[in-house]
VOGU-3710 file (C-alpha; in Angstrom, 3 decimals, decimal comma):
1> mldgakkwtk> 6,550/14,247/9,345  5,390/14,267/12,946  6,481/10,946/14,405  3,694/8,870/15,926  0,909/11,151/14,718  -2,155/9,862/12,991  -2,043/10,536/9,262  -4,149/10,056/6,163  -2,748/10,444/2,695  -3,557/9,875/-0,930
11> wpsetwragl> -1,199/9,186/-3,824  -2,448/8,365/-6,361  -5,164/5,900/-5,373  -8,701/6,936/-4,501  -8,652/4,594/-1,492  -8,033/6,179/1,893  -6,173/4,559/4,806  -4,926/5,834/8,102  -1,426/5,480/9,444  2,177/6,565/8,906
21> vsispgwskr> 3,164/8,195/5,631  6,167/7,166/3,556  7,412/7,986/0,061  7,899/5,008/-2,248  8,647/4,450/-5,921  5,766/4,540/-8,318  4,822/6,698/-11,244  1,532/8,222/-12,235  0,444/11,282/-14,087  0,775/13,961/-11,419
31> aqqmsvrvpg> -2,451/15,067/-9,829  -2,855/18,788/-9,404  -4,325/18,351/-5,942  -3,606/16,287/-2,908  -6,804/15,392/-1,120  -7,741/13,944/2,227  -11,303/12,935/2,994  -12,661/12,397/6,479  -16,040/10,603/6,166  -19,086/12,103/7,868
41> tcsspallsr> -21,303/15,105/7,501  -19,203/18,152/8,177  -16,185/19,795/6,576  -14,024/22,924/7,216  -12,161/25,535/5,041  -8,484/26,096/4,822  -6,474/27,646/2,091  -6,124/27,518/-1,674  -2,937/28,419/-3,532  -0,524/28,395/-6,024
51> ftsyvtlkap> 0,906/28,549/-2,540  -2,790/27,878/-1,934  -5,154/25,455/-0,351  -8,789/25,157/0,368  -10,760/23,012/2,736  -14,533/22,750/2,489  -16,340/22,475/5,779  -19,589/24,027/6,938  -18,191/24,658/10,386  -15,480/27,359/10,483
61> smalsvqlsv> -11,914/26,160/10,773  -10,320/27,216/14,063  -6,914/28,138/12,709  -5,417/28,441/9,288  -1,842/29,518/8,655  0,797/29,579/5,964  4,389/29,957/7,087  7,030/30,559/4,400  10,759/30,510/5,242  13,120/31,537/2,440
71> isryafttvr> 16,820/30,910/3,029  19,074/31,901/0,128  16,193/31,710/-2,354  15,167/28,213/-1,283  11,636/28,243/0,128  10,185/25,978/2,819  6,365/26,318/3,153  4,188/24,899/5,905  0,396/25,036/5,672  -1,424/24,255/8,889
81> cvmlnrhaaa> -5,227/24,007/9,270  -7,042/23,118/12,450  -10,621/21,900/11,839  -13,310/21,690/14,472  -16,335/19,428/14,091  -19,033/21,298/16,008  -21,595/18,561/15,528  -22,241/15,787/18,018  -21,896/13,122/15,307  -18,702/12,282/13,437
91> gqgvfhfpvp> -18,036/14,804/10,711  -16,341/14,958/7,321  -13,331/17,150/6,584  -12,111/17,699/3,028  -8,678/19,165/2,531  -7,552/20,111/-0,954  -4,163/21,639/-1,692  -3,098/22,475/-5,251  0,689/22,326/-4,888  2,601/24,961/-6,933
101> agafvsnfti> 3,835/23,520/-10,230  7,461/24,198/-9,264  7,312/22,716/-5,750  7,706/19,243/-4,274  5,663/18,047/-1,292  7,930/16,706/1,472  5,450/16,014/4,291  1,727/15,591/4,824  0,253/14,858/8,233  -3,139/14,799/9,874
111> tdqlsesgqf> -3,404/14,547/13,637  -6,784/14,055/15,272  -8,182/13,943/18,802  -9,576/10,649/19,989  -13,282/10,371/20,646  -14,632/9,922/24,156  -14,394/6,117/23,805  -10,757/6,344/22,819  -11,505/4,766/19,422  -9,001/5,472/16,630
121> rmaasipggk> -11,231/5,443/13,568  -9,931/3,803/10,411  -12,661/5,682/8,532  -10,690/8,810/9,426  -13,704/10,680/10,765  -13,459/13,738/13,007  -15,344/12,863/16,228  -18,066/15,268/17,269  -16,781/18,315/19,097  -13,142/17,366/18,315
131> ravflleyee> -10,438/18,889/16,226  -8,184/17,627/13,407  -4,895/19,236/12,405  -3,861/19,196/8,749  -0,166/19,889/8,129  1,316/20,081/4,649  4,923/20,992/3,850  6,487/21,609/0,475  9,604/23,308/-0,817  10,991/24,883/-3,975
141> llqrrlgrye> 13,744/27,039/-5,369  12,304/30,454/-6,178  12,865/31,546/-9,750  13,883/35,085/-10,659  11,827/36,798/-13,323  11,813/40,409/-14,428  14,368/41,226/-11,731  12,302/39,885/-8,839  11,799/36,715/-6,837  8,082/36,319/-6,305
151> hvtglrplql> 6,056/34,382/-3,753  2,291/34,066/-4,229  -0,059/32,840/-1,510  -3,542/32,245/-2,854  -6,058/32,937/-0,120  -9,312/31,228/-1,077  -10,768/29,551/2,014  -14,216/29,689/0,370  -15,588/31,045/3,652  -14,527/33,415/6,406
161> vsrlrvevti> -11,922/31,861/8,739  -11,761/32,402/12,468  -7,982/32,792/12,517  -6,096/33,373/9,297  -2,396/34,170/9,209  0,271/34,298/6,519  3,841/34,771/7,711  6,781/35,156/5,365  10,402/35,329/6,557  13,177/35,979/4,029
171> vdhlpitvle> 16,827/35,709/5,043  19,812/35,963/2,693  23,531/36,642/3,095  23,177/39,208/0,285  21,494/42,522/1,101  17,790/42,759/0,251  17,497/45,753/-2,059  13,805/45,602/-3,030  10,788/44,378/-1,076  7,252/44,787/-2,382
181> vlplrrakme> 3,950/43,698/-0,853  1,464/44,009/-3,631  -2,306/44,681/-3,259  -4,402/41,561/-3,055  -5,058/40,291/-6,544  -8,756/40,085/-7,433  -9,724/41,868/-4,221  -10,986/45,397/-3,620  -8,776/46,273/-0,641  -5,339/47,724/-1,320
191> ppvtttvqre> -2,962/47,570/0,299  -3,833/44,371/2,215  -5,217/45,232/5,636  -3,295/44,162/8,773  -0,089/43,646/6,744  3,065/44,351/8,748  6,594/44,560/7,368  9,781/44,299/9,401  12,877/44,884/7,319  16,594/44,737/7,943
201> knackvtfsp> 19,630/44,674/5,634  19,649/40,906/5,072  16,255/39,847/6,396  12,592/40,773/6,337  9,407/39,491/7,827  5,906/40,083/6,419  2,705/39,029/8,181  -0,899/39,169/7,031  -3,537/38,266/9,643  -6,988/39,720/8,964
211> nimqqakiat> -9,745/38,910/11,426  -13,180/37,768/10,281  -14,605/41,255/9,849  -11,542/42,430/7,910  -11,845/39,379/5,675  -15,525/40,166/5,114  -14,689/43,672/3,949  -12,445/42,126/1,295  -14,765/39,304/0,206  -17,653/37,669/1,977
221> ngilgdfvir> -17,292/34,393/0,027  -13,811/33,688/1,406  -12,028/34,280/-1,929  -9,670/36,981/-0,769  -7,244/36,906/-3,663  -3,477/36,395/-4,012  -1,083/37,689/-1,363  2,017/38,574/-3,375  5,539/39,380/-2,143  8,423/40,313/-4,446
231> ydlqrdtgig> 12,004/40,974/-3,571  15,483/41,154/-5,030  19,091/41,078/-3,847  22,181/43,176/-4,311  24,677/41,488/-6,617  28,271/42,089/-7,505  29,114/42,377/-11,195  31,532/39,448/-11,096  31,148/35,715/-11,506  28,028/35,452/-9,368
241> dvqvqnghfv> 27,156/33,949/-5,932  28,743/30,588/-5,102  27,744/28,781/-1,906  29,493/25,659/-0,554  28,277/23,228/2,123  28,879/19,580/2,977  30,621/18,637/-0,223  28,093/20,379/-2,552  27,986/23,767/-4,251  25,337/25,966/-5,870
251> hyfapkdlpv> 26,179/28,819/-8,237  23,722/31,683/-8,865  24,607/33,827/-11,942  22,563/36,894/-12,947  24,736/39,451/-14,758  23,443/42,981/-15,332  24,314/46,214/-17,104  25,017/44,472/-20,418  24,128/45,712/-23,918  20,912/44,261/-25,302
261> vpknvvfvid> 21,337/41,564/-27,948  19,241/41,990/-31,145  16,538/39,392/-31,625  14,799/37,849/-34,598  11,304/36,764/-33,674  8,380/35,137/-35,503  4,994/35,263/-33,784  2,816/32,251/-34,722  -0,786/32,934/-33,648  -3,747/30,530/-33,527
271> tsasmlgtkm> -6,832/32,037/-35,257  -9,026/28,934/-35,226  -12,741/29,244/-34,368  -12,157/28,432/-30,691  -10,230/31,733/-30,347  -13,396/33,675/-31,043  -14,354/36,319/-28,496  -12,355/37,210/-25,405  -9,276/35,107/-26,272  -8,814/36,795/-29,633
281> rqtkdalfti> -9,507/40,242/-28,247  -6,988/39,827/-25,422  -4,383/38,293/-27,762  -4,685/41,259/-30,142  -4,354/43,691/-27,225  -1,151/41,974/-26,088  0,339/41,910/-29,608  -0,297/45,647/-30,011  1,690/46,250/-26,799  4,479/43,895/-27,850
291> lrdlravdhf> 4,849/45,789/-31,152  5,486/48,980/-29,224  8,164/47,193/-27,147  10,173/45,924/-30,115  13,571/47,615/-30,414  15,020/49,213/-33,499  17,734/46,479/-33,748  15,103/43,686/-33,854  13,540/41,903/-36,836  10,093/40,260/-36,813
301> nfisfsnkik> 7,203/38,682/-38,692  3,713/37,270/-38,006  1,982/34,051/-39,005  -1,682/33,265/-38,309  -3,015/29,746/-38,632  -6,299/27,809/-38,578  -7,212/25,545/-41,532  -5,066/27,847/-43,596  -1,710/29,448/-42,800  -1,267/33,109/-43,515
311> vwrpsslvpv> 2,139/34,870/-43,451  2,158/38,640/-42,986  5,403/39,231/-44,950  6,028/35,974/-46,922  9,493/37,031/-48,133  11,414/37,475/-44,863  11,600/39,057/-41,424  11,459/42,844/-41,520  13,226/45,484/-39,419  11,403/47,531/-36,774
321> tplniqdakk> 10,376/50,743/-38,517  7,327/52,992/-37,992  5,880/51,901/-41,333  6,360/48,182/-40,627  4,841/48,547/-37,150  1,849/50,326/-38,594  1,373/47,652/-41,265  1,728/44,864/-38,654  -1,029/46,477/-36,559  -3,342/46,367/-39,557
331> fiftlvptgg> -2,579/42,676/-40,050  -3,320/41,925/-36,374  -6,524/43,970/-36,444  -7,900/41,994/-39,413  -7,360/38,558/-37,811  -10,711/36,666/-37,694  -11,064/33,339/-35,859  -12,384/30,553/-38,070  -11,750/26,922/-38,927  -9,571/24,218/-37,329
341> tnidgaiqsg> -6,049/24,056/-35,863  -3,068/23,147/-38,054  -0,282/23,156/-35,426  2,271/21,177/-37,509  1,826/23,355/-40,597  2,147/26,534/-38,580  5,395/25,448/-36,897  6,817/24,308/-40,244  6,008/27,657/-41,848  7,450/29,681/-38,999
351> sallreylsg> 10,605/27,559/-38,860  11,164/27,820/-42,611  10,687/31,604/-42,538  13,172/32,035/-39,695  15,668/29,502/-41,037  15,719/31,218/-44,446  16,292/34,606/-42,826  19,164/33,336/-40,699  20,905/31,999/-43,797  20,988/35,490/-45,301
361> phvgpnsvsl> 23,930/37,881/-45,316  22,438/40,608/-43,064  22,031/38,652/-39,839  24,214/39,557/-36,860  26,448/36,676/-35,725  25,267/36,762/-32,080  21,635/37,794/-32,423  18,979/35,741/-30,570  16,362/33,986/-32,766  13,109/32,554/-31,501
371> iifltdgrpt> 9,542/31,546/-32,372  6,697/32,494/-30,035  3,885/30,018/-30,688  0,388/30,528/-29,208  -2,610/28,181/-29,388  -5,765/27,371/-27,450  -6,437/23,914/-28,883  -5,214/20,549/-30,043  -4,172/19,695/-33,639  -7,277/19,045/-35,728
381> vgesqsaail> -5,985/19,788/-39,258  -3,008/18,201/-40,971  -0,663/16,098/-38,829  -2,363/15,295/-35,489  0,046/12,785/-33,910  2,193/14,409/-31,211  5,274/12,252/-31,937  5,216/13,204/-35,615  4,708/16,902/-34,852  7,656/16,862/-32,422
391> gntrsavldk> 9,873/15,061/-34,944  8,950/17,513/-37,683  9,671/20,431/-35,375  13,149/19,120/-34,481  13,921/18,655/-38,160  12,730/22,136/-38,978  14,502/23,935/-36,116  17,847/22,139/-36,430  19,110/23,747/-33,171  19,308/27,141/-34,911
401> fcvftigign> 16,717/28,915/-32,753  14,414/28,404/-29,776  10,654/27,743/-29,647  8,612/29,274/-26,834  5,069/27,957/-26,546  1,952/29,412/-24,893  -1,288/27,552/-24,263  -4,580/29,286/-23,454  -7,435/27,490/-21,719  -8,335/23,912/-20,876
411> dvdynllerm> -8,445/22,279/-24,313  -4,718/22,370/-25,026  -2,273/19,471/-25,326  0,127/20,957/-22,756  2,328/17,866/-22,859  2,897/18,510/-26,586  3,662/22,211/-26,032  6,032/21,492/-23,162  8,010/18,885/-25,101  8,144/21,149/-28,129
421> slencgvmrr> 9,672/23,978/-26,089  12,034/21,811/-24,003  13,414/20,041/-27,069  14,099/23,410/-28,703  15,701/25,430/-25,826  12,481/27,248/-24,957  9,883/27,231/-22,200  6,163/26,688/-22,074  3,575/28,866/-20,340  0,022/27,991/-19,412
431> ireeadasvm> -2,710/30,663/-19,362  -5,731/29,371/-17,513  -9,237/29,808/-18,947  -10,265/32,415/-16,365  -6,999/34,424/-16,533  -6,483/37,652/-18,439  -4,583/36,438/-21,492  -3,552/39,946/-22,439  -1,719/40,559/-19,126  -0,154/37,061/-19,150
441> lkgfyeeigt> 1,092/37,422/-22,739  2,616/40,827/-22,070  4,342/39,502/-18,960  5,738/36,500/-20,775  7,103/38,622/-23,568  8,723/40,982/-21,069  10,588/37,991/-19,621  12,094/36,972/-22,969  12,026/40,314/-24,774  15,453/41,545/-23,591
451> pllsdiriny> 18,221/39,010/-24,275  21,612/39,967/-22,861  23,707/36,862/-23,534  23,613/33,864/-25,810  25,511/30,542/-25,884  26,440/30,662/-22,211  28,805/28,000/-20,907  29,703/27,739/-17,193  32,726/25,506/-16,470  34,507/24,476/-13,304
461> tpgsvdhvtq> 37,975/23,077/-12,565  38,193/19,770/-14,541  38,024/16,755/-12,259  37,024/18,781/-9,180  33,223/18,511/-9,590  30,747/15,880/-10,765  26,986/15,370/-11,038  26,768/18,985/-12,210  23,327/20,212/-13,282  22,719/22,106/-16,544
471> hlfanyfngs> 25,631/24,415/-17,247  25,028/25,223/-20,926  22,362/27,788/-21,656  21,123/29,004/-25,025  20,142/32,467/-23,827  20,095/34,683/-20,772  17,285/37,227/-20,543  17,406/40,405/-18,442  15,974/39,950/-14,944  16,328/36,137/-14,849
481> emvvagklsd> 18,933/33,932/-13,193  20,951/30,849/-14,076  21,487/28,255/-11,335  24,093/25,505/-11,459  24,625/22,949/-8,659  26,865/19,971/-8,206  29,072/17,811/-5,959  32,693/18,539/-5,084  34,688/15,449/-6,030  37,870/16,786/-4,451
491> tssaslrvqv> 36,942/18,208/-1,044  40,592/18,675/-0,120  41,115/21,255/-2,859  41,666/24,804/-1,580  39,836/26,539/-4,415  37,411/26,024/-7,285  38,053/27,617/-10,668  34,881/29,051/-12,199  34,752/30,242/-15,824  31,813/31,732/-17,717
501> tasnndktvi> 31,941/32,274/-21,498  29,104/33,796/-23,482  28,277/35,955/-26,507  26,948/39,505/-26,235  26,031/41,077/-29,567  29,287/40,922/-31,542  31,516/40,293/-28,532  32,647/37,242/-26,561  32,384/37,625/-22,796  34,769/35,660/-20,551
511> letdvplrhr> 34,563/35,810/-16,705  36,937/33,824/-14,457  37,635/33,598/-10,731  38,919/31,247/-8,047  36,475/30,489/-5,230  38,209/29,717/-1,917  36,339/26,607/-0,833  37,106/26,498/2,893  36,358/30,148/3,438  33,187/29,955/1,326
521> esetekhvka> 31,971/26,865/3,180  32,576/28,536/6,529  30,636/31,594/5,398  27,745/29,456/4,071  27,497/27,457/7,315  27,498/30,622/9,374  24,849/32,236/7,246  22,525/29,195/7,147  22,672/28,685/10,920  21,970/32,393/11,513
531> aaaripgagd> 19,094/32,302/9,013  17,450/29,260/10,667  17,737/30,905/14,063  15,888/34,007/12,795  12,880/32,113/11,547  10,042/32,293/14,109  9,139/28,920/15,541  11,698/27,061/13,415  11,524/23,465/14,550  14,163/20,805/14,512
541> alkrlaadlv> 12,997/19,583/11,098  13,622/22,964/9,433  16,979/23,319/11,162  18,003/19,858/9,908  16,957/20,750/6,378  18,841/24,056/6,573  21,965/22,235/7,777  22,036/20,539/4,334  20,614/23,442/2,403  23,066/23,441/-0,542
551> qrvwgfvtvk> 22,792/19,676/-0,955  19,011/19,966/-0,898  19,124/22,660/-3,596  21,279/20,336/-5,705  18,804/17,486/-5,163  15,863/19,704/-6,041  17,397/21,049/-9,261  18,656/17,589/-10,311  15,233/15,985/-9,859  13,667/18,757/-11,925
561> eelrsrlcsr> 16,128/18,185/-14,739  15,670/14,400/-14,681  11,897/14,869/-14,921  12,320/17,201/-17,905  14,732/14,765/-19,532  12,214/11,948/-18,956  9,581/14,001/-20,786  11,875/14,511/-23,756  13,174/10,939/-23,912  12,970/9,349/-27,384
571> tsrereehvq> 13,477/5,703/-26,354  12,003/3,618/-23,559  15,483/2,781/-22,231  16,486/6,436/-22,059  13,234/7,263/-20,350  13,664/4,494/-17,775  17,146/5,728/-16,893  15,841/9,232/-16,165  12,910/7,829/-14,217  15,212/5,692/-12,067
581> ratnlslayh> 17,530/8,590/-11,230  14,630/10,903/-10,431  13,045/8,202/-8,263  16,232/7,533/-6,287  16,765/11,236/-5,564  13,082/11,819/-4,716  13,248/9,019/-2,163  16,533/10,290/-0,736  15,135/13,802/-0,191  11,579/12,735/0,622
591> fltpvtkmlv> 10,118/14,546/-2,402  6,675/13,675/-3,676  7,121/13,847/-7,470  5,457/12,364/-10,566  7,731/9,276/-10,171  7,031/8,653/-6,476  3,891/8,021/-4,483  2,815/8,101/-0,841  2,110/4,829/0,902  0,240/4,621/4,208
601> dkpevladgt> 0,857/1,925/6,822  -2,100/1,071/9,005  -1,668/1,870/12,707  -1,305/-0,951/15,244  -4,507/-2,734/16,274  -4,593/-3,522/19,989  -5,885/-6,720/21,566  -9,226/-5,137/22,478  -9,831/-4,197/18,856  -9,026/-0,498/19,281
611> maqmpavdep> -6,258/1,396/17,533  -3,036/2,243/19,310  -3,294/5,736/20,729  -0,876/8,240/19,197  0,236/11,500/20,743  -1,409/14,694/19,591  0,428/17,581/18,015  1,011/20,502/20,363  -1,369/23,372/19,689  0,060/26,911/19,477
621> asspanevpd> -1,133/29,496/21,926  -4,368/30,994/20,643  -5,748/34,482/20,844  -8,622/34,754/23,357  -10,428/37,101/21,046  -10,579/34,495/18,313  -10,838/31,354/20,410  -13,590/28,902/19,483  -15,022/27,542/22,749  -15,046/23,796/23,291
631> diemksvtis> -18,409/23,958/25,093  -21,388/26,276/24,840  -23,539/26,585/27,909  -27,229/25,839/27,315  -29,975/26,830/29,698  -33,741/27,377/29,735  -34,873/30,935/29,114  -38,035/32,991/29,334  -38,806/34,551/25,974  -40,311/37,962/25,421
641> ktsadgdphf> -42,781/38,547/22,617  -40,168/40,470/20,571  -38,890/37,876/18,129  -38,028/36,852/14,600  -39,432/33,345/14,342  -41,446/31,396/11,799  -44,338/32,954/9,830  -44,953/35,875/9,926  -41,309/36,073/11,030  -41,449/39,251/13,116
651> vvdfpvskta> -43,468/39,844/16,295  -42,588/43,228/17,834  -43,471/44,031/21,433  -44,446/47,612/22,417  -44,238/47,411/26,246  -45,055/51,118/26,719  -48,353/50,679/24,824  -48,891/47,086/25,969  -49,463/45,783/22,437  -47,690/43,756/19,806
661> vcfningepg> -47,271/44,157/16,059  -46,355/41,427/13,552  -45,295/41,581/9,913  -43,622/39,597/7,139  -40,405/40,353/5,272  -40,544/38,645/1,887  -36,984/39,243/0,734  -34,808/37,642/-1,883  -32,670/34,545/-1,450  -29,232/35,199/-0,022
671> rvlrllsdhk> -29,982/38,653/1,384  -28,772/39,590/4,861  -30,970/41,836/7,030  -29,662/44,045/9,840  -31,907/42,718/12,614  -30,616/44,610/15,664  -28,225/47,546/15,780  -27,034/49,419/18,825  -23,678/51,031/18,082  -23,700/52,991/21,304
681> fsgtmnlvqf> -23,715/50,004/23,688  -24,116/46,500/22,376  -23,228/46,134/18,708  -25,040/44,588/15,736  -26,770/41,289/14,966  -27,675/40,454/11,392  -30,375/38,103/10,127  -29,095/35,708/7,474  -31,661/35,063/4,769  -31,341/31,871/2,746
691> gpqsylstta> -34,637/31,592/0,936  -37,635/33,705/-0,074  -38,462/33,849/3,620  -36,148/34,978/6,426  -34,171/32,412/8,423  -31,081/32,515/10,577  -28,342/30,026/9,708  -28,758/26,754/11,549  -25,111/25,700/11,290  -24,177/27,182/14,678
701> inkhdsnvtv> -26,500/24,882/16,692  -26,745/21,172/16,260  -30,079/19,372/16,478  -29,386/17,874/19,861  -29,314/21,324/21,482  -32,241/23,646/22,062  -30,947/27,217/22,247  -27,993/29,506/22,623  -27,982/32,605/24,782  -25,785/35,540/23,817
711> svggnvslvv> -25,083/37,948/26,690  -23,609/41,422/26,172  -22,387/43,472/29,139  -24,502/41,582/31,660  -27,708/43,455/30,889  -28,489/42,402/27,300  -29,507/38,796/26,543  -30,387/37,541/23,085  -31,614/33,989/22,460  -31,264/31,950/19,277
721> llhhyknpap> -33,595/28,930/19,301  -33,472/25,991/16,876  -36,844/24,905/15,451  -36,731/21,428/14,001  -39,746/19,927/12,198  -40,060/16,177/12,683  -42,560/15,818/9,839  -42,329/19,075/7,919  -44,829/20,211/5,327  -43,463/21,100/1,900
731> yqrdhlgfyi> -43,220/24,780/2,823  -41,643/24,181/6,221  -37,884/23,988/6,904  -35,719/23,908/9,968  -34,859/27,420/11,080  -33,666/29,538/13,986  -35,762/31,910/16,054  -34,265/35,117/17,441  -35,588/36,578/20,723  -34,738/39,460/23,036
741> qdsqglspsc> -34,666/38,042/26,567  -33,156/40,991/28,488  -33,234/44,468/26,914  -32,175/46,627/29,871  -28,810/47,412/28,318  -30,143/48,520/24,943  -29,893/52,265/24,388  -32,867/54,487/23,456  -31,323/54,942/20,018  -31,159/51,183/19,394
751> rgqflhqevs> -32,448/50,146/16,007  -34,050/46,748/15,884  -36,672/46,924/18,662  -39,554/49,125/19,822  -39,069/49,144/23,600  -38,957/52,930/23,731  -41,711/53,629/21,186  -45,342/54,438/21,963  -48,126/53,470/19,554  -51,878/53,798/19,571
761> vveavpgenp> -54,546/51,774/17,807  -57,491/53,439/16,139  -60,386/51,011/15,770  -61,951/50,444/12,406  -64,815/52,550/11,086  -68,200/50,975/11,815  -69,338/48,701/9,002  -65,836/47,668/8,008  -63,907/44,578/9,034  -64,059/44,500/12,861
771> lsallkvkgr> -60,556/42,977/12,962  -58,969/45,820/10,971  -57,586/49,047/12,414  -55,086/51,830/12,000  -51,849/51,789/14,008  -50,469/55,258/14,867  -46,669/55,215/15,145  -44,337/58,229/14,844  -47,110/60,253/13,221  -47,843/57,649/10,565
781> svpvvrksrr> -51,012/55,600/10,097  -50,373/51,936/9,368  -53,284/49,691/8,249  -53,250/46,539/10,389  -55,353/43,418/10,925  -55,877/41,544/14,195  -54,256/38,084/14,125  -52,873/35,436/16,440  -49,376/34,045/15,933  -47,401/31,318/17,624
791> ihggaqsvdc> -43,733/31,771/18,576  -41,114/29,773/20,444  -41,641/26,825/18,150  -45,385/26,924/18,801  -45,031/26,920/22,586  -46,522/30,430/22,926  -49,446/32,209/21,301  -49,316/35,973/20,685  -52,176/38,276/19,664  -50,770/40,962/17,420
801> wfaknngakl> -51,682/43,592/14,851  -50,468/42,399/11,453  -48,930/45,051/9,108  -48,994/44,161/5,432  -46,564/44,905/2,594  -43,211/44,154/4,321  -44,051/46,394/7,246  -44,611/49,410/4,984  -45,076/52,653/7,005  -44,319/50,738/10,201
811> ldgryedyva> -40,580/50,794/9,503  -38,480/53,817/8,744  -37,592/53,708/5,086  -37,965/50,638/2,910  -37,151/46,996/3,483  -34,094/47,359/1,216  -32,627/49,967/3,595  -32,012/47,208/6,129  -30,148/44,884/3,754  -26,529/44,429/4,862
821> shvfdtgegp> -23,701/43,732/2,413  -22,606/40,646/4,421  -23,166/39,016/7,804  -20,364/40,999/9,433  -21,482/44,387/8,108  -21,755/46,690/11,126  -22,346/49,873/9,188  -24,966/52,376/10,240  -28,476/51,666/9,002  -31,150/54,206/8,137
831> qgsnaa> -31,799/56,903/10,628  -34,605/56,100/13,018  -35,319/54,123/16,126  -37,574/51,302/15,026  -35,625/49,421/12,427  -36,440/45,743/12,385
//
């Protein structure tokens, strides 16, 4: 938190207040977004993420950055968005930030600039022409899956951003063996443009900072995709990595090079009517792939359920053989979605099938047994009460195997699935409606498809540690990691005895070692300080957090476990105990969790009725190339007849022939026309088309200003003029006019004007319309009609020859040849010199 800054927060009330933020007790169902609303008329985009955020504002945000600092697998993330209200009146800024499911918010701040009167608005508006800084910080312990730690930054500003930057710094005392920067997910560009990677043995830095035009080449709507970084560390084959600091320890254990443990798996698949279509097709595709990945030592079976429950092999689980695989594929292929959803019956059938198999004589003593349960809905057939379903599941499982649950879409009781998996040593995964279920299912199976250990127990010297997090694990899957943290009750002890026992196939694995506490604490302190020093722009707050890194990891993991235990509590007293412990720790570490809320204290009101002024947050140095000017100079201009303004939209001046031609362009809504293009000297200006007629965007000029002059190289001046109707007719709308004021610097090859073209007018044949004629241009004859048009908002009248049919024959090529892919498209247009 930035002391003394102005802040607005929400948690969980819909009422907004301004003042200082604090975390206080209070439970509510956790919102998936934190929001801040600044009343008014204008808003500005930021960033959307699973490490994502988005801000909606019509005026471009001035700066938007995500800075991730990872020290020993613990990630600190800061999202910073600077909004500018370009309007003269107070504007509205909306800041949404979906916090990653595994992260806790630790700070949220908004700092604004005071208005000219010095008023500090309780309505939390952004004064006209002023900026507001949004700062959100959150942290989490990165999880290892499939042999990689992964960080995902979702870049969805919903519009192009003036300055966008993602900076990731990873520092660890273990060598970094793998570093991958993946192509942007859901984007066309790969690899990501402007990405730079600096890598050393124990550290790396990755930056991604596309400018507006580079963003536009990826996506013109501001939805760039996910920026994904994966990495892994070099590990010894011993007891794991133990870090000690300030009376706390954290133990990372991820063994490798072990024989694979056989598994017994029952797939329970929802085939209710709601699975019809894409969901069923993607599920089948994933199951076909999973069948190919089963090992010869595994045993398996399938159950489908809707109103009815159908078991592929009712007698027992079967071994993995070519014949069984082929028969299973036929069963999957014939699955047809229909009927309701009998979740309780399906779980009971799967549990009975697996329990009966495990009681047989041919089961290995240390094999791993599990149910993989998939559904896209809520229980509609049979037992529908969650408490009864959970009780029935516990009675059926009897701690003999684990239940892993997968939910697809938005109509799933995820609370039920999560409790079902947590109570039965499994995990739950959510597949969003728009996601590719096939890819997600394959990835999930890969995570749990290769068990290496079962019945893992991690013990420490008796009486030397307390408040230890989970240290008993049902299974360890290849590519994952077990994390145990705790407090040292005897800080004077010279060493800590660590023992790991587990089962691997038909063997018992025992690992033991003594950890020298003083030496390990000295090494941890040295590493953490060095890591914080390497992070660019690391402030005092981050350095303070790093100074208690191991304790913070313990607090983070403990809060997570208390929240899970709260979810699985069977009595109100047990639940309250877990809530109280989670609340106390959340307050101690300033975590925003489902059992805490943010309170806002109003700022001090001075005697004169104004709010106490608070210091602004220092702005980072900005790049001149991307700077948004505070003021735009306005001045009166003399307009030539060459313009794009009102009906008929285009009036083209031919100074060599001393005549003017006008024409309409009746395009389609949303199309962008390349209005002026001179790649040799001056660049490109595009015409933004919002409706069936052509208009430039009016968002760049507010209604209190008259015009903007754009000068290029001192000898090219272009004017954009706002036309505002006080009492508009139904067909009239506010729009911008585009005029060429000074064309001396435009080259002869410039496309978009006719300064260097000569035309002649052949009068009409006697007896025909005296106002009609033929216009001779570049050897072509263009039928035209004499008309008078007003430009400059009606201030000037121009006599011109009107060309029909979208300027057919007047322009080189067709109207569609001048359509640009987006407003920043500077590609070459059709060959010729008179493109409009």
